[in-house]
C-alpha positions, 0 to 999 in steps of 0.5 A: 500500500505504501508503494502505491500511496507515494505515487498518488498525486493531489489536485495540483499534480504534486505527490501527497505529503507523508502526513496525509498517508494515514488517511490514504491507508484507511481510504485505500483499504475501504476502497478495496473492501467495497469489492466482493471479498471472500471470507476465510475461516482460520485453519485449526492446527495442532502439534504432534500428540507428544508435544501437545501433551508436554505443552499442556502439562507444562502450562498446567504445572505453572498455572498451579504454582502461580495460584500461590500469590506470594511474590517470593514464591512466584519469583522462584518459580519464574526464575527456575522456569526461565533458567530451564527455558533458556539454558535447558537445565535446572536452576542452580546458584552461580558459583564464584568461578562461573563466567561473569556474563553467565552470572548476570544472565542467570541472576536476571532470570529472577524477577527480584533482580529486574526493574520494570518501568511501571513499578517506578510510577508514583501511583502504582499500587505496590502490593498489587504490582508485587504479586503480578511483577514476577508473572509480567517478567515471565511473560516478557521473557517467555516471548523473547525465548526460543519458544516465544514465537510458537503461536499454538503454545504462546496463546495458551501460555499468555491466556494462563498468565493473563488470568493471574495478572489482569483484572479480568480475562475472558474466554477464548482470548488470543494474545500474540507475542510482544504485547505489554501491559503497565500494571495489569490489575487495571486491565479487563479483556472480555470474551473472544478478543484478540490482541495482536503482536507488539501492542501496548496496553497502558492500564495505568488508569483503566482499560476495558476491552469489550467482547469480540474486539480486536487490537492490531499489530503495533497499536497503542491504547493509553489510559493516562495523560501528562500535564503540558507544563509539568510531565510529573502531573498525571491524570488517569482515565478509563479507556474503553474499546468495543464491543466488537470494535477494531483498533487497526495497525499502528493506531493509537487510542488516547486516554479516556477515549471510548471506541463504541460498538463496532467502531474502527480506528484506521491504520496509523490514526490517533483517536483523541475523541470518542468513536461513535458506534459503527463509525470508521475514523482515520487521520491525525487526529482521527475523524469520521470518514465512513459508517459501516454497512451493518450500522442501523439505518438511523445511524447511516442516515444521520451520517449521510446528512453530515 
């Protein structure tokens, strides 16, 4: 699409400037969607039986261990599991003669030796975060491990972790690799949602992703804002997505915004205001550019009168 857009000409015969590309992405996608498009269901794929048994047994073991919410216990479980994932052998304390680089690596498997940005925030609930930090560290390190790109295994590992980390995680939630959260305890993901790779869910205030919604690759959803004059002054809000809404590739939803039912934020757009149900918005800042054909008739007529 980018190769096509850069050759577009405006009314004066000059190339369209890059700042207008986000809207072009959205309009181009909508133009293509007007044509009849085939519907494809996802294929069902499974590992070989021996691997599936090992995968599920490992997840069940971790799940059982993580039911103990004590931060020290969880930290030791995470340290041991990461040591085995990365080095292929049970954890032992490094000896003085162990090479220094290996000592650093092995100590870094332990969440108690890691510092994460959200725990430095002044508004963090230290007790709630302490329970979740070991699991958030495991989540991040798992994704960076040799098995982190295995979708079949990864979806199940992250769903298990999400049930312990998030305020609520519903059924049939798919979370791809590279997704990051802030606190975790202020994030709700309802049933049948998909969070694609490298999404940031900043639940410093609160984020609710309602049933059937999708957040595409590299999107950012925020729930806090900084004062213009003093960046240490922070205002937290509730940000809501859906139900059945779509935040598409590289889009940003700012703090306090509500994306309504079946709403869509176009690629590379910045939603700074609420998105009405069934509306498609695009641009920086995002503005309404289309209403979905499945919208109720009264909404479609109201949009056409604008």
